[in-house]
C-alpha positions as CSV (number, residue, x, y, z in Angstrom):
1,M,-18.0,-52.7,-22.8
2,K,-14.4,-53.1,-21.8
3,L,-13.6,-49.9,-24.0
4,I,-16.7,-47.7,-22.5
5,L,-15.4,-48.6,-19.1
6,L,-11.7,-47.5,-20.2
7,L,-13.3,-44.3,-21.7
8,T,-15.2,-43.7,-18.5
9,T,-12.0,-44.5,-16.4
10,C,-10.0,-42.4,-18.3
11,L,-12.4,-39.3,-18.4
12,F,-13.1,-39.5,-14.7
13,S,-9.0,-39.6,-14.0
14,A,-8.8,-36.5,-16.3
15,F,-11.7,-34.7,-14.4
16,H,-10.2,-35.7,-11.3
17,H,-6.8,-34.2,-11.9
18,H,-8.3,-31.1,-13.6
19,A,-10.4,-30.6,-10.1
20,Q,-7.2,-31.4,-8.1
21,E,-5.4,-28.6,-10.0
22,N,-8.3,-26.3,-9.4
23,K,-7.8,-26.8,-5.3
24,E,-4.2,-26.6,-5.5
25,I,-2.4,-23.9,-3.5
26,E,0.7,-21.8,-4.6
27,S,3.1,-20.4,-1.9
28,W,5.5,-17.4,-1.8
29,I,7.2,-17.5,1.3
30,T,10.0,-15.1,2.8
31,S,11.9,-16.6,5.6
32,Q,13.5,-14.8,8.8
33,D,17.0,-16.6,8.3
34,R,16.8,-15.0,4.4
35,T,17.2,-18.5,3.0
36,R,14.1,-17.7,1.2
37,L,13.2,-14.2,-0.1
38,F,9.8,-13.8,-1.6
39,Q,10.4,-17.5,-3.1
40,K,8.1,-19.7,-4.7
41,E,7.7,-22.9,-3.1
42,N,8.1,-26.2,-5.2
43,K,5.5,-27.9,-3.0
44,V,2.1,-27.8,-3.9
45,I,-0.7,-28.4,-1.3
46,S,-4.6,-29.0,-2.2
47,F,-7.4,-28.5,-0.6
48,S,-9.5,-32.0,0.7
49,K,-12.4,-32.7,2.9
50,E,-10.1,-34.3,5.6
51,N,-10.3,-31.7,8.9
52,N,-8.0,-31.9,11.4
53,P,-9.4,-30.5,14.4
54,R,-5.6,-30.2,15.8
55,Y,-5.0,-27.2,13.9
56,P,-6.5,-23.4,14.4
57,A,-8.7,-22.6,11.1
58,I,-8.2,-19.3,9.1
59,I,-12.3,-19.2,7.6
60,I,-12.2,-17.6,4.0
61,D,-15.3,-16.2,2.6
62,P,-15.4,-14.8,-0.4
63,N,-18.9,-13.9,-0.2
64,Q,-18.2,-11.0,2.6
65,T,-16.4,-8.6,0.4
66,M,-15.0,-5.4,1.7
67,Q,-13.0,-2.3,0.3
68,T,-11.5,-2.3,-3.2
69,I,-7.6,-2.3,-3.5
70,D,-6.0,0.2,-5.2
71,G,-2.5,-0.9,-5.4
72,F,0.8,-1.3,-2.9
73,G,3.9,0.5,-3.7
74,F,6.5,3.0,-2.6
75,A,7.1,6.8,-3.0
76,V,9.5,7.9,-6.0
77,T,11.1,10.7,-4.1
78,G,13.2,13.1,-5.8
79,G,16.4,11.3,-4.2
80,S,15.3,8.2,-5.5
81,A,14.8,9.6,-9.0
82,E,18.2,11.3,-9.1
83,L,19.8,7.9,-8.2
84,L,18.1,6.3,-10.9
85,M,19.1,8.6,-13.5
86,K,22.7,8.5,-12.5
87,M,22.5,4.7,-13.4
88,E,23.1,3.2,-17.1
89,A,19.8,3.3,-19.1
90,K,20.0,-0.5,-19.5
91,K,20.3,-1.0,-15.5
92,R,17.9,1.5,-14.5
93,R,15.4,-0.3,-16.9
94,E,16.1,-3.7,-15.3
95,I,15.6,-2.7,-11.8
96,L,12.4,-0.6,-12.7
97,Q,11.1,-3.5,-14.7
98,N,11.8,-6.0,-11.6
99,V,9.7,-3.5,-9.2
100,Y,7.0,-2.4,-11.6
101,G,6.8,-5.1,-14.3
102,T,4.3,-8.3,-14.1
103,N,6.7,-10.9,-15.5
104,P,7.1,-13.9,-13.4
105,E,10.2,-12.6,-11.9
106,D,8.6,-9.3,-11.1
107,I,6.8,-8.0,-7.8
108,G,4.3,-6.0,-9.8
109,V,4.5,-2.7,-7.8
110,S,1.0,-0.6,-8.6
111,Y,0.7,2.4,-6.7
112,V,3.2,5.8,-6.4
113,R,3.7,8.7,-4.5
114,L,5.1,11.6,-5.7
115,S,6.1,14.7,-3.8
116,I,4.5,18.0,-5.2
117,G,7.8,20.2,-5.1
118,S,10.5,18.7,-3.0
119,S,10.2,16.3,0.3
120,D,13.0,16.3,3.1
121,L,14.4,13.5,0.5
122,N,15.7,15.8,-2.2
123,S,19.5,16.7,-2.5
124,F,18.0,20.4,-2.1
125,T,14.4,22.2,-1.4
126,F,12.5,23.6,-4.3
127,S,9.0,24.3,-5.2
128,Y,7.5,25.0,-9.0
129,N,7.4,28.8,-8.3
130,D,10.5,30.1,-6.7
131,L,10.8,33.7,-7.1
132,E,13.3,36.4,-5.8
133,K,12.5,37.8,-2.1
134,G,9.7,40.1,-2.4
135,E,8.7,38.9,-5.4
136,E,4.9,37.4,-6.1
137,D,3.3,35.9,-8.9
138,Y,-0.3,35.3,-8.0
139,K,-0.8,34.4,-11.9
140,L,1.9,32.0,-11.6
141,E,3.6,33.0,-14.5
142,K,6.6,31.6,-13.2
143,F,5.4,28.2,-12.5
144,S,7.6,25.4,-13.8
145,L,8.3,21.9,-13.4
146,S,11.9,22.0,-14.5
147,Q,13.5,20.3,-11.6
148,D,10.9,17.3,-11.9
149,L,11.9,16.9,-15.6
150,R,15.2,16.3,-14.8
151,D,14.5,13.5,-13.0
152,V,11.2,12.6,-11.6
153,V,9.4,13.1,-15.2
154,P,11.6,10.9,-17.0
155,V,11.6,7.7,-14.2
156,M,8.2,8.0,-14.1
157,R,7.7,8.0,-17.7
158,E,9.9,4.5,-17.7
159,I,7.5,3.1,-15.0
160,L,4.9,4.3,-17.0
161,E,5.9,2.6,-20.0
162,I,6.2,-0.6,-17.8
163,N,2.6,-0.1,-16.3
164,P,0.8,2.6,-17.9
165,E,-2.3,1.9,-15.4
166,I,0.0,2.6,-12.3
167,K,-1.9,4.8,-9.9
168,V,-0.1,8.1,-9.2
169,M,-0.5,10.3,-5.8
170,G,0.9,13.6,-5.2
171,S,1.5,15.3,-2.1
172,P,2.9,18.6,-1.3
173,W,5.8,19.3,1.7
174,S,5.3,23.1,1.2
175,A,4.1,25.8,-0.4
176,P,6.2,28.1,-2.6
177,L,7.9,30.5,0.1
178,W,6.3,33.4,-1.0
179,M,3.0,32.1,0.0
180,K,4.2,31.4,3.2
181,T,4.0,33.5,6.6
182,N,7.7,32.9,7.5
183,D,8.9,33.0,4.2
184,N,11.0,29.5,4.8
185,I,10.7,26.3,3.5
186,R,10.6,25.0,6.9
187,G,7.4,25.5,9.2
188,G,5.4,28.7,8.7
189,K,1.8,28.4,7.1
190,L,0.1,29.4,4.3
191,K,-1.1,33.1,4.2
192,E,-4.8,33.6,3.9
193,D,-4.7,35.7,0.7
194,C,-2.8,32.8,-0.9
195,Y,-5.6,30.3,-0.4
196,E,-6.8,31.2,-3.9
197,V,-3.2,31.0,-5.8
198,Y,-2.5,27.7,-3.8
199,A,-5.4,26.2,-5.4
200,D,-4.2,27.4,-8.6
201,Y,-1.3,25.8,-8.0
202,F,-2.3,22.4,-7.3
203,V,-4.3,22.9,-10.5
204,K,-1.3,23.9,-12.9
205,Y,0.7,21.0,-11.5
206,I,-2.1,18.3,-12.0
207,L,-2.7,19.8,-15.7
208,E,1.0,20.2,-16.6
209,M,2.2,16.9,-15.6
210,K,-0.9,15.3,-17.5
211,E,0.9,17.2,-20.5
212,Q,4.3,15.2,-19.8
213,G,2.0,11.7,-19.9
214,I,1.5,11.4,-16.0
215,S,-1.8,11.5,-14.6
216,I,-2.3,12.3,-11.0
217,D,-5.1,10.0,-9.8
218,A,-5.0,11.6,-6.3
219,I,-3.4,14.7,-4.4
220,T,-3.2,15.1,-0.6
221,I,-3.3,18.9,0.5
222,Q,-0.2,18.6,2.9
223,N,2.0,15.9,4.2
224,E,2.3,15.7,7.8
225,P,0.5,19.2,8.5
226,M,1.3,18.9,12.2
227,N,4.8,18.2,11.6
228,S,7.0,21.7,11.2
229,R,10.2,20.0,12.0
230,N,11.1,18.7,8.4
231,T,12.6,20.3,5.5
232,P,10.2,21.4,3.8
233,S,7.1,21.5,5.8
234,M,4.5,23.4,6.5
235,S,1.4,23.8,9.1
236,W,-1.9,23.7,8.5
237,F,-5.1,23.5,11.2
238,W,-8.2,21.4,10.5
239,F,-10.3,24.1,10.1
240,E,-7.8,25.8,7.7
241,Q,-7.8,22.7,5.4
242,A,-11.8,22.7,5.4
243,D,-11.5,26.4,4.6
244,F,-9.1,26.0,2.0
245,I,-11.0,22.8,0.1
246,K,-14.4,24.3,0.1
247,N,-13.9,27.9,-0.7
248,H,-10.7,27.4,-3.3
249,L,-9.5,23.6,-3.8
250,G,-12.8,22.1,-4.8
251,P,-14.5,24.9,-6.5
252,K,-11.1,25.1,-8.9
253,F,-10.9,21.3,-9.6
254,K,-14.8,21.8,-10.7
255,E,-14.2,24.3,-12.5
256,N,-11.4,22.7,-14.6
257,K,-13.0,19.6,-14.6
258,L,-10.5,17.5,-12.9
259,S,-11.3,14.1,-11.7
260,T,-8.1,13.7,-9.4
261,K,-9.2,12.8,-6.0
262,I,-8.8,15.4,-3.2
263,V,-7.6,13.4,0.2
264,I,-7.2,15.1,3.7
265,F,-4.9,14.5,6.5
266,D,-1.6,12.4,5.4
267,H,-0.6,12.0,8.8
268,N,-0.3,9.8,11.8
269,T,-3.1,7.4,13.1
270,D,-2.5,8.9,16.8
271,R,-5.0,12.0,15.3
272,P,-8.4,10.4,13.8
273,D,-10.0,13.9,15.2
274,Y,-8.3,15.7,12.5
275,P,-9.9,14.4,9.5
276,L,-13.4,13.4,11.1
277,S,-13.4,17.2,12.1
278,I,-13.0,18.3,8.5
279,L,-15.3,15.8,7.2
280,Q,-18.3,17.1,9.4
281,D,-17.8,20.3,7.4
282,T,-20.2,19.5,4.6
283,A,-19.6,22.1,2.3
284,A,-15.7,20.7,2.6
285,S,-16.7,17.0,2.6
286,K,-18.5,16.9,-0.9
287,F,-15.2,17.6,-2.6
288,I,-12.9,15.2,-0.4
289,D,-12.6,11.5,-1.5
290,G,-11.1,10.1,1.8
291,S,-8.2,10.4,4.5
292,A,-4.9,9.4,4.2
293,F,-2.8,8.1,7.1
294,H,0.6,7.4,8.4
295,N,1.8,5.0,11.3
296,Y,5.1,6.6,13.5
297,R,2.5,6.9,16.3
298,G,-0.8,5.8,17.3
299,N,-2.5,2.8,15.9
300,M,-3.9,1.2,12.8
301,E,-7.4,0.6,14.3
302,S,-7.8,4.6,13.9
303,M,-8.5,4.0,10.7
304,S,-11.6,1.8,11.2
305,M,-12.8,4.6,13.4
306,V,-13.0,7.1,10.9
307,H,-14.3,4.7,8.3
308,R,-17.5,3.5,10.9
309,A,-17.8,7.4,11.3
310,R,-17.7,8.2,7.6
311,P,-18.4,4.7,5.4
312,D,-18.8,6.7,2.7
313,K,-15.0,7.9,2.5
314,N,-12.3,6.0,1.4
315,I,-9.3,5.3,3.5
316,Y,-5.5,5.2,2.2
317,F,-2.2,4.4,3.8
318,T,0.3,6.9,2.3
319,E,3.5,6.7,4.3
320,Q,5.7,4.4,6.7
321,M,9.2,4.0,6.4
322,V,10.6,0.4,7.0
323,T,14.5,-0.2,7.4
324,E,16.9,-2.8,8.4
325,N,20.4,-3.5,9.0
326,P,21.6,-4.6,5.9
327,Q,24.5,-6.4,7.2
328,S,22.0,-8.5,9.4
329,D,21.9,-12.5,8.5
330,S,18.1,-12.1,9.5
331,I,15.2,-9.9,8.1
332,D,12.4,-8.9,10.3
333,I,9.6,-9.2,7.7
334,T,6.6,-10.4,9.9
335,G,7.0,-6.8,11.8
336,P,6.1,-4.8,8.9
337,V,3.9,-7.0,7.0
338,N,1.9,-7.7,10.2
339,R,1.7,-4.1,11.0
340,L,1.4,-2.2,8.1
341,V,0.1,-4.8,5.1
342,I,-2.4,-7.0,7.1
343,E,-3.4,-4.4,9.7
344,G,-3.6,-1.6,7.1
345,I,-6.1,-3.6,4.8
346,N,-8.0,-5.0,7.7
347,N,-8.5,-1.4,8.7
348,W,-10.4,-0.4,5.6
349,S,-7.2,1.1,3.7
350,R,-7.4,0.8,-0.4
351,N,-3.7,0.8,-0.4
352,I,-0.4,0.6,1.4
353,I,2.4,2.9,0.1
354,L,5.9,2.8,1.8
355,W,8.5,5.8,2.1
356,N,11.2,5.9,-0.2
357,L,11.9,3.8,-3.5
358,A,15.6,4.2,-3.5
359,A,18.5,5.6,-1.3
360,D,22.3,5.2,-1.5
361,P,24.3,3.3,1.1
362,E,24.6,6.4,3.1
363,N,20.7,6.8,3.0
364,D,21.1,9.8,1.0
365,P,20.1,12.3,-0.6
366,H,18.1,14.1,1.5
367,T,17.7,17.9,2.9
368,S,19.8,19.2,5.5
369,N,18.2,20.3,8.9
370,G,15.0,18.5,8.9
371,G,15.6,15.7,6.4
372,C,15.4,12.5,7.2
373,S,19.1,11.1,7.8
374,M,17.6,7.4,8.7
375,C,15.3,6.6,5.7
376,Q,16.8,3.6,3.6
377,G,15.4,2.9,0.7
378,A,13.6,-0.2,-0.5
379,L,16.1,-0.4,-2.7
380,T,20.1,0.6,-2.1
381,I,21.4,2.1,-5.1
382,N,25.2,2.1,-5.5
383,G,26.1,3.3,-9.1
384,N,24.5,0.7,-11.3
385,K,24.8,-1.5,-8.1
386,V,21.4,-2.5,-6.5
387,S,20.2,-4.4,-3.5
388,R,16.9,-5.2,-2.2
389,N,15.8,-4.3,1.2
390,L,13.3,-5.1,3.9
391,A,10.7,-2.6,2.5
392,F,10.6,-4.4,-1.3
393,Y,10.1,-7.8,0.3
394,T,7.4,-6.6,2.5
395,I,5.3,-4.8,-0.6
396,A,6.1,-7.6,-2.9
397,H,4.5,-10.1,-0.5
398,A,1.1,-8.0,-1.5
399,S,1.8,-6.2,-4.7
400,K,2.9,-9.4,-7.1
401,L,-0.5,-11.5,-6.5
402,V,-3.0,-8.9,-4.9
403,R,-3.4,-6.8,-8.4
404,P,-5.6,-3.8,-8.4
405,G,-9.1,-4.4,-8.2
406,S,-9.0,-7.1,-5.8
407,R,-11.2,-6.8,-3.0
408,K,-10.5,-7.6,0.5
409,I,-12.7,-10.6,1.9
410,Y,-13.6,-11.9,5.1
411,S,-10.9,-14.3,6.6
412,T,-10.9,-15.3,10.7
413,Q,-8.8,-13.3,12.9
414,G,-7.7,-14.1,16.1
415,D,-10.3,-12.1,18.2
416,D,-13.6,-13.7,16.0
417,P,-15.3,-16.3,17.7
418,I,-15.0,-19.8,16.3
419,V,-17.7,-22.6,16.3
420,Y,-16.5,-26.3,17.3
421,I,-18.8,-29.3,16.4
422,Y,-17.5,-32.4,18.7
423,Q,-19.1,-35.7,19.5
424,D,-21.4,-36.5,22.6
425,E,-19.6,-38.4,25.2
426,Q,-22.3,-40.3,25.9
427,R,-24.1,-40.7,22.5
428,P,-21.9,-41.3,19.8
429,M,-24.5,-40.1,16.9
430,V,-25.1,-37.0,18.8
431,N,-23.0,-33.6,17.9
432,R,-22.5,-30.8,20.4
433,V,-21.6,-27.2,19.5
434,W,-19.4,-24.6,21.3
435,S,-17.4,-21.6,20.4
436,S,-14.6,-19.7,21.7
437,N,-11.8,-17.0,20.2
438,Q,-8.5,-18.3,18.4
439,N,-6.0,-16.1,20.1
440,N,-3.4,-18.3,18.9
441,L,-4.5,-17.5,15.2
442,L,-1.8,-15.9,13.0
443,P,-2.4,-12.6,11.9
444,N,-3.6,-12.6,8.2
445,V,-5.9,-11.0,5.2
446,A,-7.3,-12.3,2.3
447,F,-8.4,-11.0,-0.8
448,K,-10.5,-12.0,-3.9
449,T,-8.5,-11.0,-7.3
450,P,-9.9,-9.9,-10.7
451,D,-9.1,-12.9,-12.4
452,D,-11.0,-14.8,-9.7
453,K,-8.4,-16.3,-7.4
454,I,-8.2,-16.1,-3.6
455,V,-4.8,-14.6,-2.0
456,L,-4.0,-14.9,1.4
457,I,-1.2,-13.4,3.3
458,V,0.1,-14.8,6.8
459,A,2.6,-13.8,9.3
460,N,4.0,-16.1,11.7
461,T,4.6,-13.6,14.4
462,S,4.9,-16.6,17.1
463,L,8.7,-17.8,18.4
464,G,8.0,-21.3,16.9
465,K,7.0,-23.3,13.9
466,N,3.3,-22.7,13.3
467,S,0.6,-25.0,11.3
468,F,-2.6,-23.7,10.5
469,K,-5.5,-24.8,8.4
470,I,-7.3,-22.7,5.9
471,Q,-11.2,-23.4,5.8
472,Y,-12.4,-22.5,2.1
473,G,-15.6,-23.9,0.7
474,G,-16.1,-26.6,3.2
475,E,-12.8,-27.8,2.3
476,F,-9.4,-27.9,4.5
477,A,-5.6,-27.4,3.6
478,V,-3.0,-27.7,6.7
479,L,0.0,-25.5,5.9
480,S,3.0,-24.2,8.0
481,L,5.3,-21.3,8.8
482,D,8.5,-21.0,10.2
483,P,9.2,-18.5,13.3
484,G,9.5,-14.9,11.6
485,S,8.2,-16.2,8.2
486,V,5.6,-14.6,6.1
487,G,3.7,-16.4,3.4
488,T,1.4,-15.2,0.6
489,F,-0.8,-18.1,-0.9
490,I,-3.0,-18.1,-3.7
491,W,-5.5,-20.7,-5.2
492,K,-8.6,-20.5,-7.9
493,N,-11.8,-19.5,-6.7
494,Y,-13.1,-22.8,-7.6
495,N,-16.2,-22.6,-5.0
496,N,-17.2,-19.6,-6.8
497,N,-20.9,-19.3,-5.0
498,E,-20.9,-15.6,-4.8
499,K,-24.3,-14.3,-5.0
């Protein structure tokens, strides 16, 4: 009898320990004072039945799923690739592994944006079909990836060796000069008689990159089509893009059996009318996968507006510059994590891409007369020396644990009504219910990962230390964040009752 009792006790103890392990929450923290920079905490907190009503609750419901996540990352600009190629091969491999790898010390970046031709963060401007003044090449016989073969392509091959599944988006800043109305890399428009050849240009880029081992998952038609101040740049009206897509690019993609997605807009959230106007054109819309946004102007809720109008089309967030003073003793991590990662995903984006993987200490290279002189990289590369900046840690808080294929799930936001149960003052065994908004709830976003884990990202945008409660599966856990800190929290989806 004693033996049976002892065995039962041991089995219960083992089961209880295993159950508690399943309920443990791991934490990754960045603190405003830089004492912790995306650091895994040793302290582990577990869910329990104990409900402390003192703390506001972030309720997590894995049964309410929203969009699938494609990934998080940076633009590998020509300037980034140039700096990386100047490093010793071993040093370059080490930093690329840290950014794109999935080992415990890596941050697992899963999305790359490339410029089709040069962007304003190249040392000089070029296209893949540069000709002498007065020449034309409607058959694209002189098309060449020669410049990208020196830097972008070899860097991408190394990235793909580290992560073969990484998604790649291509975006042009300008068509070749001979196709433009002003024969200039800056401003101007695409000549109407060049619509067909420019569609061929996109097709040729995708096919030749594929020959180099680089699969282009999606392209945008034009980076910032309403901005003619960059070098390079090119202006498009929405009806011109609609014409280009329905009569030229879409049919060319279909003819060549390309699965590359066509994405429109690629500009600021202050102009949701632009993509919605194109999507009203059914002949163009049938070729379009979705709309891409930046947030230098406007607000992120515009993406939800576009989603509500066209829930059949995807939303992407494709560019934002994030900078800091590298000499500062503090790091403003809550600003970009809240505004870009949390608000971006909560407003239906499938990805978050920040601008510019790497620059040197002077924020070079960039083009003159319209190149960005303040565009700090996620990495600062000075020869073989590399330092990590605000953008690096912003993306790390999502990319490492929210893997591609994760789903955005419901988590309580500050403007959601919360239900409270309390005891009647006169009758102790009678409960009452009331609801109110939790305006003091911290900004957050939650995911369910492909390996059946729950990830919650929280930003403490308040001025004081903030304790908050996670409610999940009828159990509770109390966590805290210092002012100006961000936490990424992960636990096993142990209450797996999804229908």
